[in-house]
C-alpha positions as MATLAB code, in Angstrom:
seq = 'METSIRVEDKKSFIQWFLDNYQMKKRESVWILNYLINHEQLLKHVHFVLEARFCPRAMIISTHCSKEIAFRFYKKHIVTTDADKSFHDIRLHAKEPIYIQLNFKDSKQSIPYMKVLEDNPFIPDDYFLTKSEKKLAEEWLEYSLYEYKKEMLLKNINQALDEKNQELFEKYSEQLKKLEASYIIKSE';
ca = [
      53.660   -4.514  -17.826;
      55.703   -7.692  -18.198;
      59.297   -7.432  -17.151;
      62.348   -9.420  -18.071;
      64.050   -8.518  -14.768;
      63.964  -11.464  -12.396;
      62.684  -11.046   -8.833;
      65.977  -12.428   -7.511;
      67.889   -9.730   -9.415;
      65.649   -6.987   -8.020;
      66.070   -8.405   -4.529;
      69.871   -8.533   -4.882;
      69.962   -5.019   -6.239;
      67.839   -3.567   -3.427;
      70.047   -5.295   -0.854;
      73.168   -3.931   -2.570;
      71.606   -0.472   -2.660;
      70.704   -0.553    1.043;
      74.200   -1.790    1.927;
      75.917    0.989   -0.034;
      73.750    4.076    0.382;
      72.089    5.993    3.184;
      68.558    7.209    2.476;
      67.450   10.747    3.249;
      64.274    9.342    4.821;
      64.403    6.331    7.123;
      60.951    5.256    5.873;
      62.552    4.641    2.468;
      64.682    1.941    4.070;
      61.572    0.335    5.581;
      59.805    0.351    2.205;
      62.780   -1.166    0.382;
      63.177   -3.838    3.077;
      59.472   -4.596    2.812;
      59.866   -5.094   -0.950;
      62.795   -7.482   -0.445;
      60.676   -9.637    1.859;
      57.611   -9.810   -0.410;
      58.439  -11.507   -3.687;
      54.853  -11.307   -4.991;
      55.004   -7.542   -4.631;
      58.504   -7.379   -6.097;
      57.149   -8.902   -9.325;
      55.279   -5.631   -9.896;
      58.200   -3.328   -9.090;
      59.892   -1.565  -12.004;
      62.998    0.574  -11.627;
      62.806    3.466  -14.082;
      64.055    6.964  -14.774;
      61.663    9.933  -14.660;
      59.151    8.076  -12.502;
      56.975   11.189  -12.137;
      55.363   10.331  -15.470;
      54.152    6.953  -14.194;
      50.624    6.428  -12.845;
      51.945    4.960   -9.568;
      55.503    5.773   -8.667;
      57.983    6.431   -5.939;
      61.149    8.506   -5.938;
      63.724    7.739   -3.270;
      66.903    9.740   -2.766;
      70.081    9.113   -0.846;
      72.088   11.648    1.161;
      74.609   11.925   -1.680;
      71.867   13.159   -4.036;
      70.632   16.734   -4.407;
      67.110   15.539   -5.206;
      64.074   15.621   -2.913;
      64.179   12.936   -0.199;
      60.967   11.111   -1.091;
      57.948   11.438   -3.356;
      55.027    9.159   -4.075;
      52.799    9.604   -7.131;
      49.437    7.992   -7.642;
      47.533    9.180  -10.673;
      47.445   12.950  -10.144;
      48.188   12.948   -6.416;
      51.691   13.611   -5.125;
      52.807   13.204   -1.524;
      56.018   13.250    0.460;
      54.391   11.139    3.189;
      56.203    7.793    3.102;
      53.687    6.182    5.484;
      50.806    6.803    3.052;
      52.788    5.325    0.207;
      53.744    2.301    2.297;
      50.055    1.609    2.994;
      49.228    2.040   -0.694;
      51.939   -0.464   -1.629;
      50.596   -2.998    0.857;
      46.934   -2.490   -0.114;
      47.550   -2.613   -3.871;
      50.270   -5.252   -4.047;
      49.296   -6.476   -7.519;
      49.450   -3.043   -9.179;
      52.659   -2.035  -10.929;
      54.832    0.438   -9.057;
      57.638    2.355  -10.693;
      60.619    3.358   -8.581;
      63.268    5.939   -9.353;
      66.358    5.963   -7.167;
      68.441    9.122   -6.946;
      72.009    8.529   -5.856;
      75.447    9.741   -6.835;
      76.611    8.454  -10.225;
      73.418    6.408  -10.640;
      73.751    6.511  -14.430;
      77.176    4.866  -14.161;
      76.034    2.230  -11.671;
      76.190   -1.222  -13.246;
      73.973   -2.829  -10.553;
      71.308   -0.155  -11.177;
      71.542   -0.477  -14.954;
      70.964   -4.228  -14.636;
      67.512   -3.693  -13.096;
      66.600   -0.445  -14.866;
      63.728   -0.686  -17.352;
      62.423    1.655  -20.026;
      59.755    3.985  -18.718;
      56.715    3.498  -20.999;
      55.096    6.695  -19.715;
      57.747    9.229  -20.745;
      56.384   11.523  -23.492;
      57.947   10.865  -26.894;
      59.515   14.315  -27.151;
      60.711   14.542  -23.537;
      64.402   14.183  -24.323;
      64.391   16.602  -27.279;
      65.976   20.021  -26.822;
      64.310   23.190  -28.114;
      66.791   23.384  -30.984;
      66.093   19.747  -31.929;
      62.338   20.427  -31.899;
      62.871   23.516  -34.077;
      65.043   21.521  -36.472;
      62.366   18.801  -36.694;
      59.684   21.415  -37.438;
      61.853   22.996  -40.152;
      62.525   19.602  -41.700;
      58.808   18.780  -41.661;
      57.949   22.127  -43.265;
      60.585   21.606  -45.937;
      59.371   18.053  -46.616;
      55.781   19.258  -47.008;
      56.943   22.083  -49.275;
      58.909   19.673  -51.472;
      55.970   17.259  -51.645;
      53.480   20.001  -52.630;
      55.961   21.408  -55.166;
      56.477   17.970  -56.701;
      52.706   17.421  -56.988;
      52.186   20.833  -58.598;
      55.028   20.226  -61.093;
      53.456   16.871  -61.931;
      50.083   18.588  -62.491;
      51.725   21.314  -64.617;
      53.426   18.692  -66.798;
      50.145   16.816  -67.164;
      48.353   20.045  -68.156;
      51.056   20.705  -70.761;
      50.756   17.164  -72.106;
      46.989   17.624  -72.393;
      47.459   21.151  -73.816;
      45.127   22.485  -71.105;
      45.996   26.200  -70.813;
      43.549   26.808  -67.937;
      44.949   24.050  -65.678;
      48.507   24.988  -66.637;
      47.931   28.583  -65.465;
      46.097   27.457  -62.316;
      48.886   25.078  -61.210;
      51.624   27.542  -62.212;
      50.008   30.224  -60.068;
      49.735   27.803  -57.132;
      53.413   26.914  -57.565;
      54.423   30.606  -57.524;
      52.410   31.162  -54.317;
      53.875   28.048  -52.702;
      57.453   29.084  -53.545;
      56.845   32.653  -52.348;
      55.311   31.508  -49.051;
      58.158   29.068  -48.379;
      60.822   31.710  -49.072;
      59.095   34.128  -46.652;
      58.829   31.452  -43.902;
      62.424   30.310  -44.254;
      63.894   33.830  -43.978;
];
């Protein structure tokens, strides 16, 4: 994944973060300092939200956060062992790593927003509420109903134009069934 965030900006941000926040796990500090000192590795670092969806990710929390202190994700394996993740970072320096930082008012932090990238692994419907999903389903059902109704009316008109009694009755019956089934579903 190409990034438009410069290495220097990531480095400055991490330094700012370390200067302003205390990590729940001291190993998190070591990892972040390691990243600052390895620009080649920093090229592959992406700060994102909801990192748990990423194939290789790390979640680091500060004392002012209610979130878990540390988590490392690699494919389907999850660990809270910071040492294992540190070794993975060193051994696979050219693989992208996605980092989520949990700290107080993170969503209002301008320095964080400057380095934050879109997470390409978040499912499309992740941010939809149940009521929004229901509304989308209802709209889709209604759209399909209207489309089918329009097609049947078109076929009925064509049958009338052609004076085809059999097709007229067939399409009229289908229209009645469609309207009845939609009324039942929508109640």
